[in-house]
LUMDO-100419 format. One line per 5 residues: number of its first residue (from 1); their letters; for each residue y, z, x of C-alpha. Coordinates in nm, 3 decimals. Layout:
N
NUM	A	Y,Z,X ~ ...
//
This chain:
670
1	MCGIA	9.457,5.211,3.549 ~ 9.657,5.038,3.814 ~ 9.688,4.788,4.095 ~ 9.667,4.900,4.456 ~ 9.756,4.741,4.789
6	GVINP	9.733,4.844,5.152 ~ 9.802,4.713,5.500 ~ 9.684,4.880,5.822 ~ 9.776,4.767,6.174 ~ 9.857,5.014,6.455
11	KGFHI	10.042,4.730,6.631 ~ 10.271,4.680,6.332 ~ 10.340,4.426,6.058 ~ 10.635,4.319,5.846 ~ 10.696,4.561,5.561
16	SNIWN	10.769,4.275,5.322 ~ 10.395,4.205,5.309 ~ 10.314,4.527,5.121 ~ 10.596,4.461,4.874 ~ 10.474,4.108,4.806
21	MTDTV	10.112,4.217,4.767 ~ 10.209,4.490,4.523 ~ 10.446,4.271,4.321 ~ 10.168,4.016,4.276 ~ 9.973,4.264,4.059
26	KHRGP	10.265,4.393,3.855 ~ 10.065,4.303,3.544 ~ 9.813,4.574,3.637 ~ 10.084,4.839,3.626 ~ 10.421,4.757,3.471
31	DDEGY	10.512,5.123,3.408 ~ 10.587,5.236,3.765 ~ 10.568,5.129,4.129 ~ 10.561,5.318,4.456 ~ 10.518,5.274,4.832
36	LIFDN	10.414,5.489,5.126 ~ 10.532,5.375,5.469 ~ 10.454,5.503,5.818 ~ 10.675,5.334,6.078 ~ 10.435,5.444,6.350
41	LDSSP	10.126,5.662,6.366 ~ 10.322,5.979,6.443 ~ 10.620,5.927,6.214 ~ 10.688,6.118,5.894 ~ 10.589,5.953,5.565
46	ICLGG	10.852,5.753,5.381 ~ 10.816,5.723,5.003 ~ 10.996,5.439,4.829 ~ 11.026,5.314,4.475 ~ 11.113,4.978,4.326
51	ASTPS	11.269,4.810,4.026 ~ 10.988,4.932,3.799 ~ 11.010,5.296,3.910 ~ 11.156,5.513,3.629 ~ 11.464,5.720,3.717
56	EVYAS	11.274,6.034,3.616 ~ 11.035,5.979,3.907 ~ 11.317,5.984,4.163 ~ 11.453,6.305,4.010 ~ 11.115,6.480,3.974
61	GLNYA	11.133,6.684,4.295 ~ 10.767,6.609,4.368 ~ 10.672,6.598,4.735 ~ 10.559,6.240,4.684 ~ 10.863,6.124,4.484
66	PISTR	11.041,5.822,4.635 ~ 11.354,5.901,4.831 ~ 11.509,5.565,4.747 ~ 11.443,5.217,4.615 ~ 11.297,4.968,4.859
71	DESQS	11.568,4.773,5.038 ~ 11.504,4.400,5.043 ~ 11.738,4.369,5.342 ~ 11.481,4.566,5.542 ~ 11.194,4.331,5.462
76	GSRAC	11.169,4.231,5.826 ~ 11.120,4.590,5.939 ~ 10.783,4.684,6.081 ~ 10.530,4.951,5.983 ~ 10.178,5.042,6.094
81	VALGH	10.049,5.190,5.765 ~ 10.164,5.098,5.416 ~ 10.025,5.167,5.071 ~ 10.150,5.016,4.746 ~ 10.083,5.105,4.384
86	RRLSI	10.155,4.967,4.038 ~ 10.095,5.209,3.754 ~ 9.968,5.159,3.401 ~ 10.028,5.502,3.252 ~ 9.720,5.627,3.064
91	LDLSP	9.679,5.997,3.153 ~ 9.979,6.230,3.198 ~ 10.260,5.990,3.122 ~ 10.509,6.209,3.307 ~ 10.651,6.136,3.657
96	GGHQP	10.366,6.353,3.789 ~ 10.138,6.050,3.765 ~ 10.340,5.852,4.019 ~ 10.157,5.713,4.320 ~ 10.113,5.709,4.615
101	MCDVH	10.037,6.079,4.563 ~ 9.970,6.341,4.829 ~ 9.832,6.692,4.858 ~ 10.061,6.993,4.900 ~ 10.062,6.955,5.281
106	QRYWI	10.135,6.579,5.273 ~ 9.823,6.520,5.482 ~ 9.615,6.320,5.238 ~ 9.769,6.026,5.054 ~ 9.602,5.840,4.771
111	VFNGE	9.642,5.517,4.576 ~ 9.386,5.491,4.300 ~ 9.286,5.240,4.034 ~ 9.063,5.359,3.751 ~ 8.980,5.671,3.554
116	IYNYI	8.776,5.982,3.630 ~ 8.670,6.080,3.279 ~ 8.531,6.422,3.370 ~ 8.849,6.527,3.552 ~ 8.900,6.821,3.315
121	ELKEE	8.562,6.973,3.400 ~ 8.616,6.908,3.773 ~ 8.960,7.063,3.753 ~ 8.811,7.381,3.609 ~ 8.550,7.391,3.885
126	LSKLN	8.809,7.338,4.157 ~ 9.043,7.598,4.006 ~ 8.770,7.855,4.058 ~ 8.772,7.751,4.424 ~ 9.143,7.846,4.443
131	YTFKT	9.290,7.498,4.402 ~ 9.611,7.478,4.200 ~ 9.739,7.178,4.009 ~ 10.088,7.064,3.918 ~ 9.999,6.766,3.699
136	HTDTE	9.754,6.672,3.427 ~ 9.633,6.365,3.613 ~ 9.286,6.274,3.734 ~ 9.447,6.149,4.056 ~ 9.540,6.500,4.164
141	VILAA	9.185,6.613,4.086 ~ 9.048,6.338,4.314 ~ 9.264,6.465,4.600 ~ 9.144,6.822,4.552 ~ 8.782,6.706,4.528
146	WRQWG	8.828,6.510,4.851 ~ 8.967,6.814,5.030 ~ 8.673,7.024,4.907 ~ 8.377,6.786,4.944 ~ 8.490,6.484,5.146
151	PDCLT	8.298,6.160,5.068 ~ 8.043,6.364,4.869 ~ 8.308,6.403,4.599 ~ 8.208,6.057,4.473 ~ 7.877,6.186,4.340
156	RFNGM	8.068,6.428,4.114 ~ 8.290,6.168,3.950 ~ 8.206,6.013,3.616 ~ 8.421,5.708,3.574 ~ 8.539,5.385,3.727
161	WAICI	8.745,5.361,4.042 ~ 8.872,5.191,4.351 ~ 9.009,5.468,4.572 ~ 9.208,5.465,4.894 ~ 9.278,5.793,5.074
166	YDSTE	9.469,5.798,5.402 ~ 9.439,6.103,5.628 ~ 9.772,6.111,5.814 ~ 9.648,6.382,6.052 ~ 9.324,6.223,6.171
171	KRLFL	9.456,5.871,6.108 ~ 9.151,5.777,5.903 ~ 9.116,5.550,5.604 ~ 8.875,5.605,5.316 ~ 8.800,5.328,5.067
176	ARDRF	8.548,5.370,4.786 ~ 8.426,5.191,4.477 ~ 8.249,5.329,4.170 ~ 7.873,5.313,4.121 ~ 7.861,4.982,3.936
181	GIKPL	8.174,4.813,4.070 ~ 8.369,4.835,3.745 ~ 8.698,4.842,3.935 ~ 8.761,4.582,4.210 ~ 8.841,4.637,4.578
186	YYWFA	8.888,4.340,4.814 ~ 8.981,4.319,5.181 ~ 9.090,4.056,5.432 ~ 9.192,4.048,5.797 ~ 9.523,3.865,5.843
191	PEGSF	9.560,3.622,6.135 ~ 9.772,3.872,6.330 ~ 9.503,4.138,6.292 ~ 9.624,4.345,5.998 ~ 9.358,4.491,5.770
196	CFGSE	9.465,4.424,5.412 ~ 9.309,4.546,5.090 ~ 9.392,4.525,4.721 ~ 9.279,4.500,4.362 ~ 9.287,4.121,4.339
201	IKQFT	9.232,3.833,4.580 ~ 9.563,3.669,4.488 ~ 9.745,3.954,4.664 ~ 9.643,3.811,5.001 ~ 9.801,3.476,4.915
206	QYNGW	10.139,3.649,4.952 ~ 10.073,3.769,5.306 ~ 10.229,3.591,5.603 ~ 9.981,3.349,5.757 ~ 9.749,3.316,5.456
211	KAKLN	9.555,2.991,5.431 ~ 9.298,2.942,5.157 ~ 8.965,2.803,5.275 ~ 8.630,2.753,5.104 ~ 8.333,2.978,5.169
216	PQRVY	8.077,2.694,5.141 ~ 7.762,2.895,5.068 ~ 7.922,3.105,4.796 ~ 8.069,2.790,4.641 ~ 7.718,2.642,4.645
221	DYLIY	7.578,2.952,4.474 ~ 7.840,2.915,4.202 ~ 7.808,2.542,4.144 ~ 7.427,2.532,4.144 ~ 7.320,2.877,4.022
226	SYTDH	7.632,3.006,3.845 ~ 7.626,3.306,4.079 ~ 7.940,3.494,4.186 ~ 7.984,3.854,4.303 ~ 7.617,3.881,4.396
231	TNETM	7.712,3.953,4.758 ~ 8.009,4.124,4.923 ~ 8.154,3.780,4.996 ~ 8.382,3.576,4.774 ~ 8.437,3.202,4.740
236	FSGVN	8.738,3.238,4.971 ~ 8.642,3.228,5.339 ~ 8.724,3.561,5.504 ~ 8.788,3.751,5.180 ~ 8.522,4.012,5.104
241	QISGG	8.477,4.306,4.875 ~ 8.345,4.657,4.907 ~ 8.046,4.644,4.675 ~ 7.991,4.884,4.388 ~ 7.834,5.209,4.511
246	YYFYE	7.971,5.173,4.866 ~ 8.248,5.339,5.068 ~ 8.422,5.278,5.401 ~ 8.552,5.563,5.622 ~ 8.699,5.493,5.965
251	KIDKI	8.982,5.571,6.206 ~ 9.247,5.306,6.163 ~ 9.245,5.201,6.528 ~ 8.874,5.119,6.490 ~ 8.901,4.903,6.180
256	LPDKE	8.789,4.576,6.332 ~ 8.611,4.274,6.184 ~ 8.262,4.176,6.289 ~ 8.161,3.814,6.354 ~ 8.174,3.745,5.980
261	NKIIA	8.518,3.909,5.937 ~ 8.356,4.203,5.759 ~ 8.362,4.581,5.788 ~ 8.051,4.797,5.766 ~ 8.050,4.999,5.444
266	TKWYS	7.816,5.286,5.360 ~ 7.596,5.280,5.051 ~ 7.646,5.605,4.863 ~ 7.478,5.530,4.529 ~ 7.138,5.414,4.411
271	IPEQP	6.981,5.478,4.072 ~ 6.747,5.775,4.123 ~ 6.379,5.747,4.038 ~ 6.318,6.027,3.785 ~ 6.055,5.909,3.535
276	FHGTF	6.089,6.038,3.179 ~ 5.766,6.184,3.038 ~ 5.870,6.274,2.683 ~ 5.791,6.098,2.356 ~ 5.983,5.800,2.224
281	EEASK	6.140,6.021,1.957 ~ 6.259,6.265,2.224 ~ 6.396,5.978,2.431 ~ 6.584,5.835,2.132 ~ 6.744,6.170,2.056
286	RFETL	6.842,6.220,2.418 ~ 6.991,5.870,2.433 ~ 7.211,5.940,2.131 ~ 7.329,6.269,2.282 ~ 7.422,6.104,2.611
291	FKSAV	7.586,5.811,2.436 ~ 7.800,6.036,2.219 ~ 7.909,6.230,2.526 ~ 7.994,5.904,2.704 ~ 8.211,5.782,2.415
296	ELHLR	8.386,6.120,2.390 ~ 8.474,6.110,2.760 ~ 8.595,5.752,2.737 ~ 8.834,5.849,2.456 ~ 9.034,6.074,2.689
301	ADVPV	9.378,5.916,2.705 ~ 9.740,5.989,2.625 ~ 9.788,5.642,2.472 ~ 9.625,5.456,2.179 ~ 9.258,5.360,2.227
306	GTALS	9.102,5.064,2.047 ~ 8.758,4.903,2.046 ~ 8.624,4.553,2.088 ~ 8.386,4.457,1.808 ~ 8.160,4.154,1.842
311	GGLDS	7.908,4.238,1.570 ~ 7.623,4.307,1.810 ~ 7.442,4.635,1.869 ~ 7.647,4.750,2.166 ~ 8.002,4.716,2.041
316	SAIVC	7.897,4.826,1.691 ~ 7.743,5.142,1.835 ~ 8.068,5.225,2.014 ~ 8.283,5.159,1.706 ~ 8.057,5.367,1.479
321	EMNNI	8.017,5.655,1.724 ~ 8.390,5.662,1.789 ~ 8.451,5.658,1.415 ~ 8.233,5.966,1.365 ~ 8.413,6.147,1.646
326	LKKTN	8.756,6.065,1.505 ~ 8.655,6.172,1.155 ~ 8.609,6.527,1.279 ~ 8.981,6.540,1.360 ~ 9.085,6.325,1.060
331	ANHFQ	9.207,6.060,1.302 ~ 8.973,5.776,1.211 ~ 9.251,5.597,1.022 ~ 9.411,5.524,1.360 ~ 9.105,5.332,1.480
336	KTFSC	9.169,4.966,1.557 ~ 8.907,4.700,1.630 ~ 8.958,4.359,1.789 ~ 8.724,4.066,1.739 ~ 8.682,3.700,1.824
341	CFEDE	8.555,3.468,1.550 ~ 8.519,3.100,1.465 ~ 8.550,2.901,1.145 ~ 8.210,2.745,1.220 ~ 7.958,3.004,1.098
346	QYSEK	7.699,2.875,1.344 ~ 7.899,3.043,1.622 ~ 8.082,3.315,1.434 ~ 7.968,3.676,1.411 ~ 8.219,3.770,1.142
351	KWIDI	7.962,3.851,0.875 ~ 7.816,4.115,1.108 ~ 8.157,4.240,1.213 ~ 8.250,4.285,0.847 ~ 7.946,4.510,0.792
356	VIEQT	8.069,4.750,1.061 ~ 8.427,4.737,0.935 ~ 8.311,4.814,0.582 ~ 8.133,5.128,0.700 ~ 8.405,5.254,0.938
361	KTDSH	8.717,5.135,0.752 ~ 8.886,5.041,1.078 ~ 9.214,4.855,1.112 ~ 9.059,4.523,1.211 ~ 9.219,4.235,1.398
366	FVYPE	9.081,3.885,1.455 ~ 9.154,3.593,1.685 ~ 9.019,3.239,1.635 ~ 9.021,3.048,1.967 ~ 9.051,2.670,1.942
371	LKDVF	8.963,2.376,2.162 ~ 9.327,2.265,2.183 ~ 9.410,2.581,2.379 ~ 9.129,2.557,2.633 ~ 9.292,2.362,2.914
376	SVTQE	9.643,2.505,2.877 ~ 9.502,2.857,2.895 ~ 9.259,2.762,3.173 ~ 9.547,2.680,3.409 ~ 9.670,3.034,3.356
381	LIWVQ	9.328,3.193,3.343 ~ 9.203,3.058,3.676 ~ 9.494,3.236,3.847 ~ 9.415,3.550,3.649 ~ 9.048,3.541,3.748
386	DEPYQ	9.100,3.453,4.119 ~ 8.771,3.260,4.123 ~ 8.600,3.011,3.890 ~ 8.385,3.143,3.606 ~ 8.084,2.995,3.431
391	SQSPF	8.165,2.914,3.067 ~ 8.431,2.956,2.799 ~ 8.338,3.322,2.748 ~ 8.626,3.453,2.965 ~ 8.862,3.229,2.767
396	LAYKV	8.753,3.402,2.446 ~ 8.792,3.749,2.596 ~ 9.134,3.660,2.735 ~ 9.252,3.570,2.385 ~ 9.118,3.902,2.256
401	FRMVK	9.301,4.106,2.521 ~ 9.622,3.917,2.450 ~ 9.586,4.023,2.087 ~ 9.523,4.382,2.198 ~ 9.845,4.381,2.397
406	ENNVK	10.040,4.237,2.104 ~ 9.922,4.532,1.896 ~ 10.047,4.785,2.154 ~ 9.703,4.923,2.238 ~ 9.668,5.019,2.604
411	VLLNG	9.298,5.111,2.621 ~ 9.003,4.916,2.481 ~ 8.642,5.033,2.471 ~ 8.378,4.760,2.482 ~ 8.004,4.718,2.512
416	QGADE	7.983,4.561,2.857 ~ 7.687,4.671,3.070 ~ 7.427,4.757,2.808 ~ 7.233,4.430,2.810 ~ 7.141,4.452,3.176
421	YLGGY	6.954,4.784,3.168 ~ 6.853,4.794,2.801 ~ 6.697,4.447,2.798 ~ 6.945,4.286,2.563 ~ 6.863,3.934,2.675
426	GQFIH	6.491,3.974,2.604 ~ 6.445,3.954,2.980 ~ 6.197,4.242,3.003 ~ 5.918,4.091,2.793 ~ 5.792,3.860,3.069
431	AKLLQ	5.773,4.138,3.328 ~ 5.601,4.371,3.083 ~ 5.335,4.117,2.995 ~ 5.286,4.030,3.360 ~ 5.231,4.392,3.461
436	KFRSY	4.978,4.443,3.182 ~ 4.804,4.117,3.267 ~ 4.772,4.215,3.632 ~ 4.633,4.553,3.525 ~ 4.363,4.374,3.323
441	KWLEV	4.508,4.501,2.994 ~ 4.450,4.162,2.840 ~ 4.395,4.290,2.488 ~ 4.739,4.457,2.495 ~ 4.889,4.131,2.620
446	YKEIK	4.724,3.942,2.333 ~ 4.843,4.193,2.071 ~ 5.201,4.195,2.198 ~ 5.226,3.816,2.213 ~ 5.081,3.799,1.864
451	DLDLT	5.364,4.016,1.729 ~ 5.645,3.829,1.905 ~ 5.895,3.600,1.738 ~ 5.751,3.275,1.871 ~ 6.072,3.083,1.801
456	KFPKG	6.227,3.281,2.087 ~ 5.915,3.330,2.298 ~ 5.678,3.030,2.266 ~ 5.320,3.118,2.362 ~ 5.297,2.831,2.607
461	YLLRI	5.611,2.945,2.785 ~ 5.490,3.305,2.813 ~ 5.151,3.192,2.941 ~ 5.317,2.970,3.201 ~ 5.533,3.260,3.323
466	ILTSF	5.226,3.482,3.363 ~ 5.017,3.222,3.542 ~ 5.289,3.105,3.783 ~ 5.343,3.466,3.891 ~ 5.011,3.445,4.076
471	IPDKL	5.133,3.154,4.288 ~ 5.257,3.259,4.636 ~ 5.636,3.297,4.663 ~ 5.684,3.005,4.903 ~ 5.483,2.765,4.688
476	RAIIS	5.659,2.880,4.371 ~ 5.996,2.817,4.539 ~ 5.888,2.463,4.622 ~ 5.777,2.403,4.264 ~ 6.109,2.536,4.134
481	EKSNR	6.294,2.317,4.382 ~ 6.113,2.011,4.252 ~ 6.161,2.095,3.885 ~ 6.353,1.831,3.694 ~ 6.642,2.053,3.583
486	SRIIK	6.703,2.200,3.926 ~ 6.685,1.858,4.088 ~ 6.939,1.709,3.847 ~ 7.198,1.977,3.915 ~ 7.150,1.978,4.293
491	NLINN	7.185,1.601,4.303 ~ 7.543,1.639,4.174 ~ 7.660,1.822,4.489 ~ 7.692,1.682,4.841 ~ 7.584,1.967,5.068
496	KVLGS	7.693,1.790,5.383 ~ 8.051,1.755,5.262 ~ 8.054,2.109,5.125 ~ 7.898,2.248,5.442 ~ 7.639,2.458,5.261
501	KNVDP	7.264,2.503,5.288 ~ 7.016,2.441,5.009 ~ 6.919,2.808,4.972 ~ 6.835,3.003,4.657 ~ 7.071,3.306,4.655
506	NKHIP	6.796,3.520,4.505 ~ 6.614,3.506,4.839 ~ 6.873,3.741,4.986 ~ 6.867,3.989,4.699 ~ 6.624,4.267,4.804
511	ITLYN	6.481,4.331,4.459 ~ 6.163,4.206,4.296 ~ 6.178,4.034,3.959 ~ 5.818,4.118,3.868 ~ 5.884,4.444,3.685
516	VKGIS	6.129,4.584,3.433 ~ 6.311,4.812,3.679 ~ 6.349,4.528,3.927 ~ 6.501,4.298,3.665 ~ 6.730,4.577,3.549
521	QHQTF	6.860,4.642,3.900 ~ 6.891,4.271,3.975 ~ 7.111,4.213,3.673 ~ 7.305,4.540,3.700 ~ 7.397,4.513,4.068
526	FSTLP	7.369,4.143,4.155 ~ 7.318,3.850,3.922 ~ 7.502,3.911,3.594 ~ 7.692,4.236,3.544 ~ 7.916,4.218,3.856
531	KYLKW	8.070,3.888,3.748 ~ 8.105,4.002,3.386 ~ 8.285,4.317,3.500 ~ 8.519,4.107,3.712 ~ 8.604,3.883,3.416
536	EDRNS	8.664,4.192,3.203 ~ 8.886,4.357,3.462 ~ 9.105,4.049,3.518 ~ 9.135,3.962,3.149 ~ 9.230,4.314,3.048
541	MSNSV	9.464,4.395,3.335 ~ 9.646,4.062,3.315 ~ 9.753,4.185,2.972 ~ 9.825,4.540,3.098 ~ 9.529,4.680,2.903
546	EARVP	9.265,4.915,3.042 ~ 8.907,4.813,2.956 ~ 8.654,5.097,2.943 ~ 8.277,5.061,2.933 ~ 8.095,5.368,2.789
551	FLDYR	7.752,5.209,2.839 ~ 7.809,5.237,3.215 ~ 7.838,5.614,3.206 ~ 7.603,5.678,3.498 ~ 7.412,5.951,3.309
556	LVEFT	7.321,5.701,3.037 ~ 7.222,5.430,3.284 ~ 7.005,5.662,3.493 ~ 6.831,5.808,3.191 ~ 6.753,5.469,3.037
561	YNLPD	6.645,5.316,3.368 ~ 6.374,5.581,3.403 ~ 6.224,5.536,3.054 ~ 5.880,5.378,3.002 ~ 5.901,5.002,2.952
566	DYLDY	5.783,5.018,2.590 ~ 6.078,5.244,2.504 ~ 6.310,4.956,2.587 ~ 6.124,4.651,2.460 ~ 5.822,4.654,2.235
571	KGETK	5.671,4.367,2.038 ~ 5.990,4.168,2.081 ~ 6.220,4.449,1.964 ~ 6.487,4.471,2.235 ~ 6.704,4.776,2.309
576	RVLRY	6.453,4.984,2.120 ~ 6.577,5.327,2.234 ~ 6.933,5.233,2.137 ~ 6.830,5.111,1.792 ~ 6.641,5.428,1.708
581	GMKDV	6.876,5.665,1.886 ~ 7.166,5.530,1.683 ~ 6.976,5.489,1.354 ~ 7.191,5.749,1.176 ~ 7.512,5.600,1.312
586	LPEKI	7.471,5.222,1.285 ~ 7.462,5.028,0.958 ~ 7.101,4.944,0.876 ~ 7.155,4.568,0.896 ~ 7.312,4.596,1.241
591	KNRKD	7.037,4.825,1.366 ~ 6.770,4.576,1.260 ~ 6.934,4.247,1.360 ~ 6.759,4.042,1.625 ~ 6.963,3.722,1.627
596	KNGYI	7.265,3.814,1.836 ~ 7.426,3.498,1.974 ~ 7.616,3.660,2.255 ~ 7.984,3.611,2.331 ~ 7.989,3.233,2.315
601	APEDR	8.225,2.958,2.209 ~ 8.120,2.646,2.017 ~ 8.124,2.484,2.358 ~ 7.847,2.232,2.302 ~ 8.022,2.109,1.988
606	WVKKD	8.356,2.084,2.167 ~ 8.199,1.877,2.446 ~ 7.951,1.662,2.254 ~ 8.138,1.605,1.929 ~ 8.500,1.720,1.910
611	DPKLF	8.649,1.572,2.227 ~ 8.398,1.442,2.485 ~ 8.661,1.203,2.627 ~ 8.886,1.494,2.725 ~ 8.610,1.676,2.911
616	RKKLQ	8.491,1.355,3.076 ~ 8.845,1.286,3.197 ~ 8.867,1.637,3.346 ~ 8.531,1.586,3.517 ~ 8.651,1.256,3.664
621	EAIEI	8.958,1.438,3.801 ~ 8.733,1.707,3.947 ~ 8.528,1.447,4.135 ~ 8.845,1.306,4.290 ~ 8.991,1.646,4.380
626	SKGII	8.666,1.764,4.539 ~ 8.689,1.495,4.810 ~ 8.321,1.415,4.800 ~ 8.175,1.758,4.721 ~ 8.106,1.655,4.361
631	KPEAL	7.919,1.326,4.350 ~ 8.014,1.046,4.106 ~ 7.667,1.093,3.954 ~ 7.818,1.391,3.770 ~ 7.963,1.149,3.516
636	NYFDK	7.617,1.009,3.438 ~ 7.489,1.362,3.397 ~ 7.775,1.438,3.157 ~ 7.715,1.121,2.954 ~ 7.349,1.216,2.912
641	IVAGK	7.450,1.560,2.782 ~ 7.687,1.406,2.528 ~ 7.416,1.162,2.421 ~ 7.164,1.444,2.383 ~ 6.931,1.298,2.647
646	IPFDY	6.926,1.624,2.846 ~ 6.984,1.981,2.722 ~ 7.338,2.117,2.716 ~ 7.432,2.362,2.988 ~ 7.750,2.488,3.158
651	TYWRL	7.722,2.292,3.483 ~ 7.988,2.043,3.368 ~ 8.237,2.330,3.326 ~ 8.168,2.479,3.667 ~ 8.240,2.140,3.823
656	ILFAI	8.567,2.104,3.631 ~ 8.677,2.459,3.697 ~ 8.597,2.435,4.067 ~ 8.852,2.156,4.100 ~ 9.114,2.341,3.897
661	WVTKF	9.062,2.643,4.124 ~ 9.096,2.435,4.440 ~ 9.425,2.294,4.311 ~ 9.566,2.622,4.179 ~ 9.506,2.813,4.501
666	NILIE	9.582,2.516,4.730 ~ 9.243,2.554,4.897 ~ 9.174,2.352,5.207 ~ 8.869,2.124,5.187 ~ 8.782,2.020,5.541
//
């Protein structure tokens, strides 16, 4: 797990830019640093190290070992290709894991952030094809796979990655991101024409000529809909990302921006349609087999591996499965779990966490976030995250990862990703009922509604969802636009000052929300998971910890996605195939629980009871900082929330955080 940086410009650029971009993400890789420099397109490669490069790397004799430490006196020198790397050593802790790495002929050069969990199996396959290996890294396996299969090598990888490979013979650049976008990859064209890419947006702030400007429409999506990362754009004008499941492959003299300052990437991954026709019992057994394999692969590391434990199904399944695996090697006593709790039992999951700990006997660690830390940490966290977030959830996770670092654990497994394709939010029930209703299976609809927990799914609400689905899309959009809640929020933002259009971002997402598979894809690739993965990546890497997500093993996702709807959600029982697949692994009470709160802070209590004056003051400051984007009416909205006149939501926090972000990144509001 690492931080990468790159600058490409055949006309040349100052070499100091690559150093600054790489230094900015030192937190992602404090164990080593390296640079690859080409003075011109036909020059020989120059490998340099830095202050964080271990002496053993210089003395390794590897054909990609740095010849010297970067010389700050040469910062004004020019180059046409430069790659930078910061290393967090996870696999093969020896100097062999240094990057940038090259093949034996020094033709292909790679900087890589992530992990390829099935690198051992791929290494065996490639060895039979006469490839030889000098290290025990997955990076070297990627290079060999690239030489053998080209871009098709991506389909063989099981893991998470942001990969850059430079072909010094053909002068071509290859950039690729994993299937679900677990690892980040951003790019930006500098004013003088250089193509820059890196792991975090803040790297571009260190490049000569950088000026931070708003991307109005993406800011609108965030403020009104709480959407980020649903497109390849960011909230910074001109800064884009290569989306999950895409790659870019082009000669460097042809890397040019289009009218929107973007490059054209190629989609290489979509979830295949392969319907499962077996019984529910067969599906449950297959799910457990795939899940166990996923956890086993995610345990591959040469450093300590811990687990996040929230008390819900997903994290509990990982902890318990990992515990069973470790027991076979008598290593379960090394297992550490990390949890976030609150003194207020209304928000705390500790009683559920304790059930899992009692069964697994893990070395458990707890953190109790408090209101008094929110704004001091937020100033730090907004820089960590690059962009505003939606609630206090990232604050909680940040505190957890800080605790992980303090306990010298470098890898943490967590349950991110399961809710979106397993139906953990109860989001599938509406689509299921709708499909049955439209198929005239009205008796089945009646029976299923009858068995639902009506405190979570009121009959009137379900009936309204079904009936409104028959209204034409345009008319339904108008009705939604006129709804009281939507109107209140939109009235807090001045579109003319912001420069945005009043457009629902869902209109540009090419996926229907009328069936289970559509909802699953929408949340996995657009609306929810991408932003959660970004929060997870920034929180973990800012603490030099690698976060791994076994539920996003592509085999598990593809299998579950193709199951019949009733295998996922039936009579209000969510994540059904997970519950029954893990029935011999999970504690009975965890398997049967249906009241998971999610990863939430006592935010409504903090705002409405504990210190409403503090939050109101911050909102007032946000209005002033926004220079007219946030209307003064936002204070009336806030007062009504505190008084209980309108339901609590997170809009107030998005408004506050937007202003903190504008200030922290010195963003120009025109």
